[in-house]
C-alpha positions as CSV (number, residue, x, y, z in Angstrom):
1,X,6.7,-16.7,9.0
2,X,7.4,-16.2,5.6
3,X,10.8,-14.3,4.9
4,X,10.3,-14.3,1.2
5,X,10.2,-10.8,-0.6
6,X,10.6,-9.3,-3.7
7,X,11.9,-5.7,-3.7
8,X,11.1,-3.5,-7.0
9,X,12.9,-0.4,-7.5
10,X,11.6,2.7,-8.2
11,X,8.7,2.7,-10.5
12,X,7.9,6.6,-10.9
13,X,4.7,6.0,-12.7
14,X,6.2,3.1,-15.2
15,X,2.8,1.5,-14.7
16,X,2.8,-0.9,-17.6
17,X,6.6,-2.2,-16.5
18,X,5.6,-3.1,-13.0
19,X,2.2,-5.6,-14.0
20,X,5.1,-7.3,-16.5
21,X,7.8,-7.2,-13.6
22,X,5.2,-8.6,-11.5
23,X,4.3,-11.3,-13.7
24,X,7.8,-12.0,-14.6
25,X,8.1,-13.0,-11.5
26,X,5.0,-15.1,-11.3
27,X,2.4,-13.3,-9.4
28,X,-1.2,-13.8,-10.4
29,X,-3.2,-10.7,-10.7
30,X,-6.8,-11.0,-8.4
31,X,-9.3,-8.9,-8.3
32,X,-7.0,-6.0,-8.9
33,X,-4.0,-6.6,-7.1
34,X,-1.2,-9.3,-7.7
35,X,-0.3,-12.2,-5.4
36,X,2.0,-15.0,-5.3
37,X,1.2,-18.1,-5.5
38,X,4.0,-19.2,-2.6
39,X,3.2,-15.9,-0.9
40,X,6.4,-14.3,-1.5
41,X,5.9,-10.3,-0.2
42,X,6.4,-7.2,-2.8
43,X,8.5,-4.4,-1.6
44,X,8.2,-1.1,-3.3
45,X,11.1,0.9,-2.6
46,X,9.2,4.9,-2.5
47,X,8.8,6.6,-5.8
48,X,6.2,5.1,-7.0
49,X,4.9,8.3,-9.2
50,X,6.5,11.0,-11.1
51,X,7.6,11.7,-14.5
52,X,6.5,8.4,-15.9
53,X,3.1,8.1,-18.2
54,X,1.1,5.9,-15.6
55,X,1.6,7.4,-12.1
56,X,-2.1,7.8,-11.1
57,X,-2.7,4.2,-12.1
58,X,0.2,3.0,-10.3
59,X,-0.9,4.6,-7.1
60,X,-4.1,2.8,-6.8
61,X,-2.3,-0.6,-7.5
62,X,0.4,-0.1,-5.2
63,X,-2.2,1.4,-1.9
64,X,-5.1,-1.8,-2.9
65,X,-2.4,-3.6,-2.3
66,X,-0.3,-2.3,1.1
67,X,-4.4,-1.8,2.6
68,X,-5.1,-5.6,1.2
69,X,-1.5,-6.6,3.3
70,X,-0.7,-8.0,-0.6
71,X,2.5,-5.3,-0.4
72,X,5.0,-3.7,1.8
73,X,6.0,-0.4,1.2
74,X,8.6,2.6,2.0
75,X,8.2,6.7,0.9
76,X,11.2,7.9,-1.7
77,X,11.1,12.0,-2.0
78,X,9.1,12.0,-4.6
79,X,6.0,10.8,-2.5
80,X,7.1,12.9,0.0
81,X,6.6,15.8,-2.2
82,X,3.3,14.3,-4.1
83,X,2.3,14.1,-0.3
84,X,3.2,17.7,0.2
85,X,1.2,19.0,-2.7
86,X,-1.8,16.9,-1.5
87,X,-2.0,18.7,1.9
88,X,-1.6,21.9,-0.2
89,X,1.2,22.7,1.3
90,X,3.2,25.6,-2.0
91,X,5.4,22.6,-3.5
92,X,6.9,23.2,-6.7
93,X,5.6,21.0,-9.6
94,X,8.7,20.7,-11.5
95,X,11.3,17.6,-11.7
96,X,9.0,15.3,-12.5
97,X,5.9,15.6,-9.8
98,X,4.0,18.4,-13.2
99,X,3.7,14.7,-15.1
100,X,1.8,13.1,-11.9
101,X,-0.5,16.5,-11.2
102,X,-1.5,16.5,-15.0
103,X,-3.4,13.0,-14.3
104,X,-4.5,14.0,-11.7
105,X,-6.2,17.0,-13.2
106,X,-8.1,14.7,-15.6
107,X,-9.5,12.7,-13.0
108,X,-13.0,13.8,-11.9
109,X,-13.8,15.1,-8.6
110,X,-14.8,12.4,-7.3
111,X,-11.5,10.0,-8.6
112,X,-9.3,12.7,-7.6
113,X,-10.7,12.3,-3.9
114,X,-10.5,8.2,-4.1
115,X,-6.7,8.7,-5.5
116,X,-6.0,11.1,-2.7
117,X,-7.3,9.6,0.3
118,X,-5.4,6.7,-0.8
119,X,-2.5,7.5,-1.3
120,X,-2.6,10.0,1.9
121,X,-3.4,6.9,4.3
122,X,-0.7,4.6,2.6
123,X,1.8,7.5,3.3
124,X,0.6,8.6,6.4
125,X,0.7,4.6,7.6
126,X,4.4,4.3,5.9
127,X,6.8,3.1,8.2
128,X,10.6,5.3,7.0
129,X,12.5,1.9,6.6
130,X,11.3,-1.8,7.2
131,X,13.5,-4.2,8.8
132,X,12.8,-7.3,7.2
133,X,13.8,-11.1,7.9
134,X,14.2,-11.3,11.2
135,X,16.2,-7.6,11.2
136,X,19.0,-9.1,8.5
137,X,17.1,-6.9,5.6
138,X,16.6,-3.3,6.0
139,X,14.8,-1.4,3.3
140,X,14.9,2.3,3.0
141,X,14.3,4.1,-0.1
142,X,17.9,6.2,-0.5
143,X,19.9,3.7,1.9
144,X,20.2,4.7,5.5
145,X,23.6,4.1,7.8
146,X,23.8,1.8,10.0
147,X,23.8,4.2,13.4
148,X,20.7,5.0,12.1
149,X,18.8,2.1,12.0
150,X,16.4,1.6,14.7
151,X,15.8,5.8,15.4
152,X,13.2,7.9,14.1
153,X,13.2,11.8,13.8
154,X,14.2,14.6,11.2
155,X,17.9,13.7,10.6
156,X,16.9,10.0,9.7
157,X,13.8,10.7,7.4
158,X,15.6,13.2,5.6
159,X,18.6,10.3,5.0
160,X,15.9,7.3,3.9
161,X,14.4,10.2,1.8
162,X,17.2,12.4,-0.4
163,X,20.7,10.2,0.5
164,X,23.8,11.8,2.5
165,X,22.9,15.1,1.7
166,X,25.7,17.5,1.5
167,X,23.7,20.9,1.9
168,X,25.1,21.9,-1.9
169,X,23.2,21.6,-4.8
170,X,24.0,20.6,-8.4
171,X,23.8,23.9,-11.5
172,X,20.1,21.3,-11.9
173,X,19.1,22.2,-8.6
174,X,19.4,18.4,-7.4
175,X,21.0,17.8,-3.9
176,X,25.3,16.7,-3.9
177,X,25.4,13.2,-2.1
178,X,27.8,11.7,-0.8
179,X,28.7,8.0,-1.5
180,X,27.0,6.7,1.6
181,X,27.3,2.3,0.3
182,X,31.0,3.1,-0.4
183,X,31.6,3.6,3.7
184,X,29.0,1.6,4.8
185,X,30.2,-1.7,7.5
186,X,27.2,-2.5,8.3
187,X,25.9,-6.5,9.0
188,X,22.5,-6.1,7.4
189,X,21.6,-6.2,3.9
190,X,20.7,-2.7,2.9
191,X,18.4,-2.5,0.2
192,X,17.7,0.9,-1.5
193,X,17.1,2.8,-5.1
194,X,16.9,6.9,-5.7
195,X,19.9,6.2,-7.2
196,X,19.5,5.3,-11.0
197,X,22.7,3.2,-11.8
198,X,23.0,1.0,-15.5
199,X,22.8,-2.4,-13.6
200,X,22.2,-2.9,-9.5
201,X,24.8,-1.4,-7.8
202,X,26.5,-4.1,-4.7
203,X,29.3,-2.9,-2.5
204,X,29.7,-3.2,1.0
205,X,26.6,-5.2,1.9
206,X,24.3,-2.2,0.3
207,X,21.8,-3.0,-3.0
208,X,20.9,-0.2,-5.1
209,X,17.7,-1.6,-7.2
210,X,16.8,2.0,-9.3
211,X,18.1,0.8,-12.2
212,X,16.1,4.0,-14.0
213,X,12.9,2.7,-15.9
214,X,12.0,5.6,-16.2
215,X,14.5,6.9,-17.9
216,X,14.8,3.5,-20.5
217,X,16.8,1.4,-18.0
218,X,15.0,-1.4,-16.8
219,X,12.4,-1.7,-13.7
220,X,14.5,-4.4,-11.6
221,X,13.2,-6.7,-8.8
222,X,15.3,-8.2,-5.8
223,X,14.7,-11.6,-4.8
224,X,15.8,-12.5,-1.1
225,X,16.8,-14.8,0.2
226,X,17.9,-15.8,-3.2
227,X,19.4,-12.5,-3.6
228,X,19.0,-12.7,-7.4
229,X,17.5,-10.5,-9.5
230,X,14.3,-10.7,-12.4
231,X,14.4,-7.1,-14.2
232,X,12.0,-6.0,-17.4
233,X,13.4,-3.7,-19.4
234,X,11.8,0.0,-20.0
235,X,9.1,0.6,-22.9
236,X,10.9,4.2,-22.5
237,X,13.4,6.5,-24.4
238,X,17.2,5.8,-23.1
239,X,18.4,8.7,-21.4
240,X,22.0,8.1,-20.4
241,X,22.8,11.6,-19.1
242,X,20.4,10.7,-15.6
243,X,22.5,7.5,-14.8
244,X,25.0,7.7,-12.0
245,X,28.3,6.1,-12.5
246,X,30.7,5.6,-9.2
């Protein structure tokens, strides 16, 4: 079995950078999806939409690739919120969802239904986290603690979507999170995103590859088993205050 993966950080509607990254990683475009000539598998760490300029195009590409078994995907917190929006739940159209909703509202009703159904199918069929490469690698949007691997349920879902939240809030309404990676001691390599960092953060057998493309940073792919990175610089304005420093 092929165990070569290109794990891609939070896209957040940065479709142009996603296409550039796939091409830089030597993927070929074929019938609306991207395929690697050596059979490498792209893996999306969630939060494919919101804030960026082209969330609908990103949804179309990712859902198409996953449906055709040309990519893997785990959901992020923004994916969860968009899913609840599509269900008709009372979600706040803030923190980036408003940009995706604006795009969706410009679609014809037929196109809207196609995008909605494709995304809901993607989300409903997605595992909370992926165990790859004979269980040597775990991909989870906001990370996962060693004792949660192998488990399901609400506690696991909250952790993989939001991180190790305390229940408290910052002044801007975002949750206060513990730095779980600093205390991780597991043997599996955990690859995650969710928290924007200036450069991929490697600590205790964990790697954060959300390099804040939507905030003017870069879109990053982590190559396994080579354990090297490919990055594409963002075309968006740089927002220093959006990045976390540890």
